[in-house]
All heavy atoms as a GROMACS GRO file, in nm:
protein
  620
    1MET      N    1   0.072  -0.119   0.005
    1MET     CA    2  -0.002   0.001  -0.001
    1MET      C    3   0.092   0.130   0.000
    1MET      O    4   0.170   0.143   0.091
    1MET     CB    5  -0.090   0.007   0.117
    1MET     CG    6  -0.201  -0.104   0.116
    1MET     SD    7  -0.328  -0.081   0.242
    1MET     CE    8  -0.257  -0.170   0.376
    2ILE      N    9   0.058   0.211  -0.087
    2ILE     CA   10   0.148   0.339  -0.104
    2ILE      C   11   0.052   0.452  -0.053
    2ILE      O   12  -0.060   0.464  -0.090
    2ILE     CB   13   0.174   0.374  -0.252
    2ILE    CG1   14   0.258   0.250  -0.302
    2ILE    CG2   15   0.242   0.496  -0.265
    2ILE    CD1   16   0.288   0.257  -0.456
    3PRO      N   17   0.122   0.528   0.055
    3PRO     CA   18   0.030   0.621   0.111
    3PRO      C   19   0.034   0.754   0.032
    3PRO      O   20   0.091   0.857   0.056
    3PRO     CB   21   0.100   0.653   0.248
    3PRO     CG   22   0.245   0.615   0.215
    3PRO     CD   23   0.239   0.509   0.115
    4TYR      N   24  -0.044   0.750  -0.085
    4TYR     CA   25  -0.055   0.866  -0.168
    4TYR      C   26  -0.130   0.984  -0.099
    4TYR      O   27  -0.116   1.102  -0.155
    4TYR     CB   28  -0.118   0.837  -0.297
    4TYR     CG   29  -0.257   0.786  -0.296
    4TYR    CD1   30  -0.360   0.868  -0.303
    4TYR    CD2   31  -0.287   0.654  -0.274
    4TYR    CE1   32  -0.497   0.830  -0.291
    4TYR    CE2   33  -0.424   0.601  -0.262
    4TYR     CZ   34  -0.524   0.704  -0.272
    4TYR     OH   35  -0.657   0.661  -0.264
    5LYS      N   36  -0.200   0.961  -0.007
    5LYS     CA   37  -0.274   1.078   0.067
    5LYS      C   38  -0.168   1.136   0.179
    5LYS      O   39  -0.214   1.232   0.225
    5LYS     CB   40  -0.394   1.029   0.131
    5LYS     CG   41  -0.505   0.981   0.033
    5LYS     CD   42  -0.631   0.947   0.096
    5LYS     CE   43  -0.734   0.905  -0.013
    5LYS     NZ   44  -0.851   0.873   0.045
    6ASN      N   45  -0.061   1.085   0.191
    6ASN     CA   46   0.040   1.145   0.290
    6ASN      C   47   0.174   1.150   0.218
    6ASN      O   48   0.261   1.076   0.237
    6ASN     CB   49   0.050   1.051   0.418
    6ASN     CG   50   0.124   1.117   0.523
    6ASN    OD1   51   0.181   1.224   0.515
    6ASN    ND2   52   0.120   1.060   0.648
    7PRO      N   53   0.185   1.249   0.128
    7PRO     CA   54   0.308   1.252   0.048
    7PRO      C   55   0.443   1.287   0.133
    7PRO      O   56   0.543   1.244   0.092
    7PRO     CB   57   0.282   1.370  -0.053
    7PRO     CG   58   0.176   1.453   0.007
    7PRO     CD   59   0.096   1.349   0.089
    8ALA      N   60   0.432   1.347   0.241
    8ALA     CA   61   0.549   1.378   0.338
    8ALA      C   62   0.616   1.243   0.379
    8ALA      O   63   0.733   1.227   0.360
    8ALA     CB   64   0.511   1.456   0.443
    9ALA      N   65   0.519   1.156   0.407
    9ALA     CA   66   0.576   1.017   0.462
    9ALA      C   67   0.639   0.948   0.344
    9ALA      O   68   0.741   0.886   0.354
    9ALA     CB   69   0.466   0.935   0.518
   10LEU      N   70   0.574   0.950   0.231
   10LEU     CA   71   0.633   0.877   0.122
   10LEU      C   72   0.753   0.936   0.058
   10LEU      O   73   0.854   0.861   0.035
   10LEU     CB   74   0.518   0.876  -0.004
   10LEU     CG   75   0.541   0.804  -0.130
   10LEU    CD1   76   0.560   0.650  -0.088
   10LEU    CD2   77   0.437   0.809  -0.221
   11ILE      N   78   0.763   1.068   0.041
   11ILE     CA   79   0.893   1.122   0.000
   11ILE      C   80   1.000   1.102   0.097
   11ILE      O   81   1.110   1.084   0.067
   11ILE     CB   82   0.864   1.270  -0.036
   11ILE    CG1   83   0.762   1.286  -0.148
   11ILE    CG2   84   0.994   1.344  -0.058
   11ILE    CD1   85   0.724   1.426  -0.175
   12GLY      N   86   0.961   1.119   0.229
   12GLY     CA   87   1.065   1.091   0.326
   12GLY      C   88   1.117   0.957   0.330
   12GLY      O   89   1.236   0.930   0.352
   13TYR      N   90   1.030   0.855   0.297
   13TYR     CA   91   1.074   0.717   0.288
   13TYR      C   92   1.169   0.703   0.181
   13TYR      O   93   1.284   0.642   0.204
   13TYR     CB   94   0.938   0.631   0.266
   13TYR     CG   95   0.971   0.497   0.229
   13TYR    CD1   96   1.001   0.397   0.327
   13TYR    CD2   97   0.962   0.441   0.097
   13TYR    CE1   98   1.025   0.266   0.295
   13TYR    CE2   99   0.979   0.314   0.068
   13TYR     CZ  100   1.004   0.219   0.164
   13TYR     OH  101   1.035   0.088   0.128
   14TYR      N  102   1.154   0.749   0.059
   14TYR     CA  103   1.237   0.735  -0.047
   14TYR      C  104   1.368   0.822  -0.023
   14TYR      O  105   1.483   0.770  -0.055
   14TYR     CB  106   1.174   0.789  -0.179
   14TYR     CG  107   1.081   0.679  -0.235
   14TYR    CD1  108   0.939   0.717  -0.241
   14TYR    CD2  109   1.115   0.549  -0.256
   14TYR    CE1  110   0.851   0.628  -0.290
   14TYR    CE2  111   1.021   0.455  -0.292
   14TYR     CZ  112   0.885   0.488  -0.312
   14TYR     OH  113   0.799   0.406  -0.353
   15LEU      N  114   1.368   0.936   0.029
   15LEU     CA  115   1.478   1.013   0.072
   15LEU      C  116   1.570   0.943   0.179
   15LEU      O  117   1.692   0.958   0.160
   15LEU     CB  118   1.447   1.155   0.115
   15LEU     CG  119   1.385   1.248   0.008
   15LEU    CD1  120   1.363   1.385   0.068
   15LEU    CD2  121   1.490   1.272  -0.095
   16GLY      N  122   1.506   0.879   0.262
   16GLY     CA  123   1.575   0.799   0.368
   16GLY      C  124   1.657   0.684   0.299
   16GLY      O  125   1.768   0.659   0.349
   17ILE      N  126   1.604   0.623   0.200
   17ILE     CA  127   1.677   0.513   0.129
   17ILE      C  128   1.790   0.578   0.047
   17ILE      O  129   1.910   0.534   0.061
   17ILE     CB  130   1.586   0.431   0.039
   17ILE    CG1  131   1.483   0.355   0.124
   17ILE    CG2  132   1.661   0.353  -0.054
   17ILE    CD1  133   1.366   0.296   0.050
   18VAL      N  134   1.767   0.684  -0.026
   18VAL     CA  135   1.871   0.758  -0.106
   18VAL      C  136   1.973   0.814  -0.014
   18VAL      O  137   2.091   0.826  -0.047
   18VAL     CB  138   1.818   0.846  -0.206
   18VAL    CG1  139   1.917   0.922  -0.289
   18VAL    CG2  140   1.708   0.770  -0.299
   19GLY      N  141   1.927   0.858   0.101
   19GLY     CA  142   2.016   0.918   0.202
   19GLY      C  143   2.134   0.829   0.248
   19GLY      O  144   2.227   0.885   0.302
   20LEU      N  145   2.119   0.702   0.233
   20LEU     CA  146   2.236   0.607   0.266
   20LEU      C  147   2.351   0.621   0.182
   20LEU      O  148   2.447   0.559   0.210
   20LEU     CB  149   2.165   0.467   0.273
   20LEU     CG  150   2.072   0.441   0.374
   20LEU    CD1  151   2.001   0.308   0.359
   20LEU    CD2  152   2.130   0.464   0.516
   21PHE      N  153   2.348   0.686   0.068
   21PHE     CA  154   2.470   0.701  -0.019
   21PHE      C  155   2.558   0.790   0.056
   21PHE      O  156   2.529   0.891   0.126
   21PHE     CB  157   2.428   0.767  -0.142
   21PHE     CG  158   2.361   0.686  -0.238
   21PHE    CD1  159   2.239   0.725  -0.288
   21PHE    CD2  160   2.401   0.544  -0.276
   21PHE    CE1  161   2.172   0.642  -0.377
   21PHE    CE2  162   2.318   0.477  -0.362
   21PHE     CZ  163   2.210   0.511  -0.417
   22PRO      N  164   2.689   0.750   0.053
   22PRO     CA  165   2.796   0.824   0.131
   22PRO      C  166   2.807   0.973   0.091
   22PRO      O  167   2.798   0.997  -0.034
   22PRO     CB  168   2.918   0.750   0.101
   22PRO     CG  169   2.872   0.616   0.046
   22PRO     CD  170   2.749   0.632  -0.016
   23VAL      N  171   2.828   1.053   0.185
   23VAL     CA  172   2.858   1.201   0.178
   23VAL      C  173   2.748   1.272   0.116
   23VAL      O  174   2.694   1.355   0.164
   23VAL     CB  175   3.005   1.220   0.116
   23VAL    CG1  176   3.024   1.368   0.117
   23VAL    CG2  177   3.114   1.144   0.178
   24LEU      N  178   2.710   1.244  -0.001
   24LEU     CA  179   2.613   1.317  -0.081
   24LEU      C  180   2.476   1.303  -0.016
   24LEU      O  181   2.391   1.380  -0.046
   24LEU     CB  182   2.606   1.287  -0.239
   24LEU     CG  183   2.733   1.307  -0.306
   24LEU    CD1  184   2.723   1.248  -0.451
   24LEU    CD2  185   2.759   1.451  -0.309
   25GLY      N  186   2.451   1.191   0.051
   25GLY     CA  187   2.318   1.168   0.113
   25GLY      C  188   2.283   1.238   0.242
   25GLY      O  189   2.177   1.235   0.289
   26PHE      N  190   2.378   1.317   0.288
   26PHE     CA  191   2.365   1.387   0.420
   26PHE      C  192   2.236   1.482   0.411
   26PHE      O  193   2.156   1.475   0.496
   26PHE     CB  194   2.485   1.455   0.456
   26PHE     CG  195   2.475   1.522   0.602
   26PHE    CD1  196   2.474   1.441   0.707
   26PHE    CD2  197   2.462   1.654   0.620
   26PHE    CE1  198   2.455   1.485   0.836
   26PHE    CE2  199   2.450   1.716   0.741
   26PHE     CZ  200   2.445   1.633   0.853
   27PRO      N  201   2.230   1.576   0.318
   27PRO     CA  202   2.117   1.659   0.310
   27PRO      C  203   1.979   1.581   0.286
   27PRO      O  204   1.873   1.616   0.344
   27PRO     CB  205   2.144   1.759   0.199
   27PRO     CG  206   2.268   1.711   0.135
   27PRO     CD  207   2.321   1.608   0.205
   28LEU      N  208   1.991   1.482   0.222
   28LEU     CA  209   1.878   1.397   0.187
   28LEU      C  210   1.832   1.322   0.311
   28LEU      O  211   1.705   1.316   0.346
   28LEU     CB  212   1.904   1.295   0.073
   28LEU     CG  213   1.932   1.362  -0.058
   28LEU    CD1  214   1.968   1.244  -0.154
   28LEU    CD2  215   1.827   1.451  -0.114
   29ALA      N  216   1.926   1.279   0.394
   29ALA     CA  217   1.888   1.207   0.520
   29ALA      C  218   1.821   1.301   0.619
   29ALA      O  219   1.726   1.270   0.690
   29ALA     CB  220   2.014   1.147   0.574
   30VAL      N  221   1.877   1.421   0.623
   30VAL     CA  222   1.809   1.519   0.720
   30VAL      C  223   1.677   1.552   0.666
   30VAL      O  224   1.578   1.562   0.746
   30VAL     CB  225   1.896   1.652   0.728
   30VAL    CG1  226   1.838   1.758   0.796
   30VAL    CG2  227   2.037   1.621   0.792
   31SER      N  228   1.655   1.566   0.536
   31SER     CA  229   1.521   1.594   0.485
   31SER      C  230   1.434   1.485   0.510
   31SER      O  231   1.317   1.497   0.535
   31SER     CB  232   1.539   1.625   0.333
   31SER     OG  233   1.614   1.731   0.303
   32ALA      N  234   1.480   1.352   0.497
   32ALA     CA  235   1.394   1.243   0.518
   32ALA      C  236   1.361   1.242   0.671
   32ALA      O  237   1.235   1.202   0.703
   32ALA     CB  238   1.466   1.111   0.504
   33LEU      N  239   1.440   1.275   0.771
   33LEU     CA  240   1.407   1.285   0.897
   33LEU      C  241   1.299   1.379   0.930
   33LEU      O  242   1.195   1.354   0.988
   33LEU     CB  243   1.529   1.320   0.983
   33LEU     CG  244   1.522   1.319   1.134
   33LEU    CD1  245   1.492   1.180   1.187
   33LEU    CD2  246   1.657   1.356   1.190
   34VAL      N  247   1.308   1.510   0.872
   34VAL     CA  248   1.202   1.609   0.879
   34VAL      C  249   1.080   1.562   0.820
   34VAL      O  250   0.973   1.584   0.880
   34VAL     CB  251   1.260   1.740   0.826
   34VAL    CG1  252   1.152   1.842   0.813
   34VAL    CG2  253   1.382   1.791   0.901
   35LEU      N  254   1.076   1.516   0.700
   35LEU     CA  255   0.951   1.470   0.631
   35LEU      C  256   0.883   1.355   0.706
   35LEU      O  257   0.757   1.348   0.696
   35LEU     CB  258   0.979   1.437   0.487
   35LEU     CG  259   1.008   1.554   0.393
   35LEU    CD1  260   1.055   1.510   0.263
   35LEU    CD2  261   0.890   1.653   0.396
   36GLY      N  262   0.971   1.275   0.768
   36GLY     CA  263   0.900   1.162   0.844
   36GLY      C  264   0.826   1.216   0.968
   36GLY      O  265   0.704   1.170   0.996
   37VAL      N  266   0.881   1.312   1.036
   37VAL     CA  267   0.818   1.370   1.150
   37VAL      C  268   0.683   1.444   1.097
   37VAL      O  269   0.579   1.434   1.168
   37VAL     CB  270   0.905   1.472   1.219
   37VAL    CG1  271   0.829   1.555   1.328
   37VAL    CG2  272   1.013   1.391   1.294
   38VAL      N  273   0.692   1.522   0.981
   38VAL     CA  274   0.579   1.583   0.934
   38VAL      C  275   0.475   1.490   0.887
   38VAL      O  276   0.351   1.512   0.914
   38VAL     CB  277   0.620   1.673   0.809
   38VAL    CG1  278   0.494   1.722   0.734
   38VAL    CG2  279   0.711   1.791   0.852
   39GLY      N  280   0.514   1.366   0.828
   39GLY     CA  281   0.414   1.279   0.798
   39GLY      C  282   0.347   1.218   0.917
   39GLY      O  283   0.220   1.186   0.903
   40LEU      N  284   0.416   1.188   1.024
   40LEU     CA  285   0.347   1.141   1.152
   40LEU      C  286   0.256   1.233   1.197
   40LEU      O  287   0.147   1.204   1.251
   40LEU     CB  288   0.466   1.106   1.247
   40LEU     CG  289   0.511   0.966   1.246
   40LEU    CD1  290   0.618   0.940   1.355
   40LEU    CD2  291   0.406   0.861   1.252
   41ARG      N  292   0.298   1.364   1.203
   41ARG     CA  293   0.206   1.462   1.257
   41ARG      C  294   0.078   1.480   1.175
   41ARG      O  295  -0.031   1.505   1.226
   41ARG     CB  296   0.274   1.603   1.259
   41ARG     CG  297   0.373   1.602   1.378
   41ARG     CD  298   0.435   1.741   1.392
   41ARG     NE  299   0.529   1.749   1.499
   41ARG     CZ  300   0.598   1.854   1.548
   41ARG    NH1  301   0.578   1.952   1.482
   41ARG    NH2  302   0.678   1.844   1.648
   42ARG      N  303   0.091   1.473   1.039
   42ARG     CA  304  -0.025   1.481   0.955
   42ARG      C  305  -0.116   1.356   0.985
   42ARG      O  306  -0.240   1.365   0.978
   42ARG     CB  307   0.010   1.478   0.810
   42ARG     CG  308   0.048   1.612   0.762
   42ARG     CD  309   0.072   1.619   0.617
   42ARG     NE  310   0.130   1.737   0.572
   42ARG     CZ  311   0.180   1.769   0.458
   42ARG    NH1  312   0.186   1.674   0.368
   42ARG    NH2  313   0.225   1.886   0.424
   43ARG      N  314  -0.056   1.243   1.003
   43ARG     CA  315  -0.140   1.124   1.023
   43ARG      C  316  -0.196   1.139   1.158
   43ARG      O  317  -0.323   1.103   1.168
   43ARG     CB  318  -0.044   0.999   1.023
   43ARG     CG  319  -0.098   0.879   1.083
   43ARG     CD  320  -0.150   0.776   0.962
   43ARG     NE  321  -0.165   0.649   1.018
   43ARG     CZ  322  -0.279   0.604   1.073
   43ARG    NH1  323  -0.375   0.693   1.102
   43ARG    NH2  324  -0.286   0.483   1.112
   44ALA      N  325  -0.148   1.191   1.258
   44ALA     CA  326  -0.200   1.206   1.388
   44ALA      C  327  -0.316   1.310   1.401
   44ALA      O  328  -0.398   1.289   1.466
   44ALA     CB  329  -0.099   1.232   1.494
   45SER      N  330  -0.296   1.411   1.314
   45SER     CA  331  -0.399   1.521   1.325
   45SER      C  332  -0.518   1.485   1.236
   45SER      O  333  -0.616   1.542   1.244
   45SER     CB  334  -0.332   1.646   1.265
   45SER     OG  335  -0.307   1.634   1.132
   46GLY      N  336  -0.514   1.374   1.161
   46GLY     CA  337  -0.617   1.323   1.086
   46GLY      C  338  -0.634   1.397   0.941
   46GLY      O  339  -0.732   1.371   0.865
   47LYS      N  340  -0.526   1.471   0.904
   47LYS     CA  341  -0.529   1.542   0.778
   47LYS      C  342  -0.479   1.444   0.662
   47LYS      O  343  -0.513   1.478   0.549
   47LYS     CB  344  -0.435   1.664   0.778
   47LYS     CG  345  -0.486   1.771   0.862
   47LYS     CD  346  -0.384   1.888   0.858
   47LYS     CE  347  -0.432   1.994   0.952
   47LYS     NZ  348  -0.339   2.112   0.955
   48ALA      N  349  -0.427   1.337   0.707
   48ALA     CA  350  -0.380   1.243   0.612
   48ALA      C  351  -0.414   1.105   0.658
   48ALA      O  352  -0.416   1.067   0.782
   48ALA     CB  353  -0.228   1.248   0.587
   49TRP      N  354  -0.449   1.007   0.566
   49TRP     CA  355  -0.477   0.868   0.605
   49TRP      C  356  -0.364   0.774   0.565
   49TRP      O  357  -0.321   0.786   0.442
   49TRP     CB  358  -0.614   0.829   0.532
   49TRP     CG  359  -0.652   0.702   0.578
   49TRP    CD1  360  -0.730   0.668   0.690
   49TRP    CD2  361  -0.642   0.575   0.513
   49TRP    NE1  362  -0.751   0.537   0.698
   49TRP    CE2  363  -0.695   0.478   0.584
   49TRP    CE3  364  -0.576   0.536   0.388
   49TRP    CZ2  365  -0.696   0.344   0.547
   49TRP    CZ3  366  -0.590   0.414   0.352
   49TRP    CH2  367  -0.642   0.308   0.430
   50GLY      N  368  -0.316   0.708   0.649
   50GLY     CA  369  -0.208   0.602   0.612
   50GLY      C  370  -0.078   0.676   0.628
   50GLY      O  371  -0.058   0.790   0.658
   51GLY      N  372   0.032   0.594   0.592
   51GLY     CA  373   0.162   0.643   0.598
   51GLY      C  374   0.240   0.638   0.720
   51GLY      O  375   0.355   0.678   0.731
   52ARG      N  376   0.180   0.567   0.816
   52ARG     CA  377   0.249   0.560   0.955
   52ARG      C  378   0.386   0.481   0.942
   52ARG      O  379   0.483   0.533   0.989
   52ARG     CB  380   0.160   0.490   1.061
   52ARG     CG  381   0.224   0.500   1.194
   52ARG     CD  382   0.130   0.440   1.302
   52ARG     NE  383   0.140   0.297   1.277
   52ARG     CZ  384   0.037   0.209   1.276
   52ARG    NH1  385  -0.084   0.251   1.300
   52ARG    NH2  386   0.056   0.083   1.262
   53ILE      N  387   0.380   0.366   0.868
   53ILE     CA  388   0.505   0.280   0.862
   53ILE      C  389   0.603   0.356   0.773
   53ILE      O  390   0.726   0.361   0.810
   53ILE     CB  391   0.475   0.150   0.806
   53ILE    CG1  392   0.364   0.076   0.899
   53ILE    CG2  393   0.588   0.058   0.785
   53ILE    CD1  394   0.412   0.054   1.039
   54HIS      N  395   0.557   0.420   0.663
   54HIS     CA  396   0.656   0.496   0.589
   54HIS      C  397   0.708   0.602   0.657
   54HIS      O  398   0.831   0.635   0.651
   54HIS     CB  399   0.577   0.548   0.455
   54HIS     CG  400   0.563   0.449   0.355
   54HIS    ND1  401   0.459   0.359   0.350
   54HIS    CD2  402   0.641   0.412   0.241
   54HIS    CE1  403   0.469   0.272   0.249
   54HIS    NE2  404   0.573   0.327   0.179
   55ALA      N  405   0.648   0.682   0.750
   55ALA     CA  406   0.698   0.790   0.814
   55ALA      C  407   0.794   0.740   0.924
   55ALA      O  408   0.903   0.796   0.932
   55ALA     CB  409   0.582   0.858   0.886
   56TRP      N  410   0.767   0.631   0.982
   56TRP     CA  411   0.867   0.570   1.070
   56TRP      C  412   0.990   0.533   1.019
   56TRP      O  413   1.097   0.545   1.077
   56TRP     CB  414   0.803   0.455   1.174
   56TRP     CG  415   0.725   0.513   1.280
   56TRP    CD1  416   0.598   0.507   1.308
   56TRP    CD2  417   0.783   0.578   1.393
   56TRP    NE1  418   0.564   0.568   1.421
   56TRP    CE2  419   0.679   0.606   1.477
   56TRP    CE3  420   0.914   0.616   1.438
   56TRP    CZ2  421   0.703   0.675   1.605
   56TRP    CZ3  422   0.931   0.672   1.554
   56TRP    CH2  423   0.830   0.714   1.647
   57ILE      N  424   0.982   0.464   0.903
   57ILE     CA  425   1.104   0.423   0.829
   57ILE      C  426   1.173   0.538   0.789
   57ILE      O  427   1.308   0.545   0.789
   57ILE     CB  428   1.067   0.328   0.710
   57ILE    CG1  429   1.004   0.193   0.762
   57ILE    CG2  430   1.170   0.309   0.623
   57ILE    CD1  431   0.942   0.108   0.649
   58ALA      N  432   1.110   0.643   0.743
   58ALA     CA  433   1.176   0.774   0.705
   58ALA      C  434   1.251   0.833   0.819
   58ALA      O  435   1.371   0.868   0.811
   58ALA     CB  436   1.078   0.870   0.645
   59ILE      N  437   1.195   0.830   0.943
   59ILE     CA  438   1.270   0.883   1.056
   59ILE      C  439   1.382   0.800   1.096
   59ILE      O  440   1.497   0.860   1.121
   59ILE     CB  441   1.155   0.898   1.178
   59ILE    CG1  442   1.056   0.999   1.150
   59ILE    CG2  443   1.232   0.921   1.311
   59ILE    CD1  444   0.951   0.995   1.249
   60VAL      N  445   1.372   0.668   1.097
   60VAL     CA  446   1.478   0.588   1.135
   60VAL      C  447   1.593   0.586   1.035
   60VAL      O  448   1.718   0.608   1.072
   60VAL     CB  449   1.426   0.433   1.162
   60VAL    CG1  450   1.544   0.348   1.172
   60VAL    CG2  451   1.339   0.426   1.283
   61LEU      N  452   1.555   0.574   0.910
   61LEU     CA  453   1.666   0.579   0.802
   61LEU      C  454   1.727   0.722   0.807
   61LEU      O  455   1.845   0.722   0.780
   61LEU     CB  456   1.611   0.542   0.662
   61LEU     CG  457   1.581   0.398   0.645
   61LEU    CD1  458   1.531   0.374   0.500
   61LEU    CD2  459   1.717   0.323   0.656
   62GLY      N  460   1.651   0.825   0.819
   62GLY     CA  461   1.700   0.945   0.817
   62GLY      C  462   1.804   0.980   0.932
   62GLY      O  463   1.907   1.038   0.919
   63ALA      N  464   1.774   0.931   1.044
   63ALA     CA  465   1.860   0.929   1.168
   63ALA      C  466   1.982   0.870   1.151
   63ALA      O  467   2.112   0.902   1.170
   63ALA     CB  468   1.780   0.890   1.286
   64VAL      N  469   1.960   0.734   1.108
   64VAL     CA  470   2.083   0.651   1.079
   64VAL      C  471   2.170   0.708   0.973
   64VAL      O  472   2.296   0.699   0.988
   64VAL     CB  473   2.043   0.503   1.047
   64VAL    CG1  474   2.157   0.413   1.014
   64VAL    CG2  475   1.989   0.442   1.172
   65ALA      N  476   2.112   0.743   0.868
   65ALA     CA  477   2.204   0.797   0.746
   65ALA      C  478   2.260   0.923   0.790
   65ALA      O  479   2.366   0.949   0.738
   65ALA     CB  480   2.105   0.818   0.620
   66SER      N  481   2.191   1.005   0.876
   66SER     CA  482   2.258   1.132   0.904
   66SER      C  483   2.378   1.108   0.996
   66SER      O  484   2.487   1.175   0.979
   66SER     CB  485   2.164   1.221   0.989
   66SER     OG  486   2.053   1.261   0.906
   67LEU      N  487   2.368   1.023   1.091
   67LEU     CA  488   2.486   0.980   1.174
   67LEU      C  489   2.596   0.914   1.094
   67LEU      O  490   2.710   0.942   1.104
   67LEU     CB  491   2.436   0.876   1.278
   67LEU     CG  492   2.350   0.950   1.393
   67LEU    CD1  493   2.300   0.846   1.483
   67LEU    CD2  494   2.414   1.058   1.466
   68TYR      N  495   2.559   0.826   0.996
   68TYR     CA  496   2.658   0.753   0.919
   68TYR      C  497   2.730   0.862   0.828
   68TYR      O  498   2.851   0.854   0.817
   68TYR     CB  499   2.577   0.653   0.830
   68TYR     CG  500   2.649   0.596   0.714
   68TYR    CD1  501   2.755   0.514   0.724
   68TYR    CD2  502   2.620   0.642   0.590
   68TYR    CE1  503   2.815   0.471   0.622
   68TYR    CE2  504   2.674   0.588   0.475
   68TYR     CZ  505   2.791   0.504   0.479
   68TYR     OH  506   2.849   0.461   0.379
   69ASN      N  507   2.652   0.951   0.762
   69ASN     CA  508   2.719   1.045   0.669
   69ASN      C  509   2.799   1.141   0.742
   69ASN      O  510   2.893   1.182   0.710
   69ASN     CB  511   2.614   1.115   0.588
   69ASN     CG  512   2.561   1.026   0.468
   69ASN    OD1  513   2.641   0.976   0.404
   69ASN    ND2  514   2.435   1.015   0.451
   70GLY      N  515   2.742   1.183   0.874
   70GLY     CA  516   2.828   1.279   0.954
   70GLY      C  517   2.955   1.232   0.987
   70GLY      O  518   3.067   1.280   0.982
   71PHE      N  519   2.959   1.103   1.033
   71PHE     CA  520   3.083   1.022   1.071
   71PHE      C  521   3.172   1.014   0.959
   71PHE      O  522   3.281   1.030   0.968
   71PHE     CB  523   3.039   0.896   1.129
   71PHE     CG  524   3.169   0.818   1.160
   71PHE    CD1  525   3.251   0.841   1.275
   71PHE    CD2  526   3.206   0.708   1.086
   71PHE    CE1  527   3.370   0.773   1.298
   71PHE    CE2  528   3.318   0.623   1.107
   71PHE     CZ  529   3.402   0.658   1.224
   72LEU      N  530   3.126   0.972   0.839
   72LEU     CA  531   3.195   0.968   0.722
   72LEU      C  532   3.260   1.094   0.674
   72LEU      O  533   3.370   1.092   0.627
   72LEU     CB  534   3.117   0.905   0.607
   72LEU     CG  535   3.180   0.835   0.488
   72LEU    CD1  536   3.272   0.719   0.540
   72LEU    CD2  537   3.081   0.784   0.382
   73CYS      N  538   3.180   1.205   0.690
   73CYS     CA  539   3.241   1.332   0.638
   73CYS      C  540   3.358   1.365   0.751
   73CYS      O  541   3.458   1.419   0.700
   73CYS     CB  542   3.131   1.440   0.661
   73CYS     SG  543   3.018   1.430   0.524
   74LEU      N  544   3.348   1.333   0.869
   74LEU     CA  545   3.450   1.369   0.970
   74LEU      C  546   3.574   1.283   0.935
   74LEU      O  547   3.687   1.334   0.952
   74LEU     CB  548   3.414   1.330   1.115
   74LEU     CG  549   3.312   1.444   1.167
   74LEU    CD1  550   3.269   1.392   1.316
   74LEU    CD2  551   3.377   1.575   1.176
   75VAL      N  552   3.560   1.156   0.901
   75VAL     CA  553   3.667   1.074   0.865
   75VAL      C  554   3.738   1.117   0.735
   75VAL      O  555   3.869   1.111   0.726
   75VAL     CB  556   3.623   0.921   0.849
   75VAL    CG1  557   3.737   0.837   0.790
   75VAL    CG2  558   3.580   0.869   0.986
   76ILE      N  559   3.664   1.170   0.642
   76ILE     CA  560   3.720   1.209   0.515
   76ILE      C  561   3.780   1.350   0.518
   76ILE      O  562   3.887   1.376   0.485
   76ILE     CB  563   3.615   1.197   0.402
   76ILE    CG1  564   3.577   1.055   0.376
   76ILE    CG2  565   3.664   1.274   0.285
   76ILE    CD1  566   3.466   1.043   0.278
   77ILE      N  567   3.702   1.442   0.581
   77ILE     CA  568   3.746   1.580   0.583
   77ILE      C  569   3.835   1.612   0.712
   77ILE      O  570   3.929   1.698   0.703
   77ILE     CB  571   3.621   1.664   0.595
   77ILE    CG1  572   3.549   1.648   0.460
   77ILE    CG2  573   3.661   1.816   0.594
   77ILE    CD1  574   3.415   1.725   0.451
   78GLY      N  575   3.823   1.540   0.817
   78GLY     CA  576   3.898   1.569   0.937
   78GLY      C  577   4.054   1.566   0.913
   78GLY      O  578   4.114   1.663   0.967
   79PRO      N  579   4.106   1.477   0.844
   79PRO     CA  580   4.253   1.477   0.823
   79PRO      C  581   4.292   1.595   0.745
   79PRO      O  582   4.421   1.630   0.753
   79PRO     CB  583   4.285   1.345   0.756
   79PRO     CG  584   4.173   1.254   0.784
   79PRO     CD  585   4.058   1.339   0.804
   80LEU      N  586   4.216   1.671   0.680
   80LEU     CA  587   4.261   1.781   0.598
   80LEU      C  588   4.294   1.894   0.681
   80LEU      O  589   4.374   1.986   0.654
   80LEU     CB  590   4.156   1.832   0.504
   80LEU     CG  591   4.119   1.721   0.388
   80LEU    CD1  592   4.005   1.776   0.305
   80LEU    CD2  593   4.229   1.705   0.303
   81PHE      N  594   4.242   1.893   0.810
   81PHE     CA  595   4.260   2.010   0.914
   81PHE      C  596   4.371   1.975   1.011
   81PHE      O  597   4.391   2.051   1.101
   81PHE     CB  598   4.131   2.034   0.983
   81PHE     CG  599   4.024   2.104   0.888
   81PHE    CD1  600   3.916   2.018   0.852
   81PHE    CD2  601   4.046   2.221   0.832
   81PHE    CE1  602   3.823   2.078   0.757
   81PHE    CE2  603   3.944   2.286   0.737
   81PHE     CZ  604   3.841   2.205   0.717
   82GLN      N  605   4.442   1.862   0.997
   82GLN     CA  606   4.556   1.830   1.080
   82GLN      C  607   4.670   1.916   1.050
   82GLN      O  608   4.697   1.936   0.931
   82GLN     CB  609   4.586   1.680   1.065
   82GLN     CG  610   4.470   1.587   1.110
   82GLN     CD  611   4.445   1.597   1.260
   82GLN    OE1  612   4.550   1.623   1.339
   82GLN    NE2  613   4.333   1.580   1.296
   83PRO      N  614   4.750   1.967   1.147
   83PRO     CA  615   4.866   2.045   1.123
   83PRO      C  616   4.981   1.962   1.049
   83PRO      O  617   4.993   1.853   1.055
   83PRO     CB  618   4.901   2.103   1.251
   83PRO     CG  619   4.831   2.021   1.358
   83PRO     CD  620   4.717   1.961   1.284
   0.00000   0.00000   0.00000
């Protein structure tokens, strides 16, 4: 089932998956996290029907991918600032 009535959850879900790409996925992962929260709020307020699972997956993948990409950026960029 695709939650077409809750586009924030659906877009967040796909951005969470694409956000797992190294380094370039950082802004997408943060966007997935935000859209997942927006999708859950719309679902809870009754403005959208469905999309709860997609929103939760967007939140989890967005958080994991943000941490992963942040750590990867520190590992890649960090040595450039060593004296």
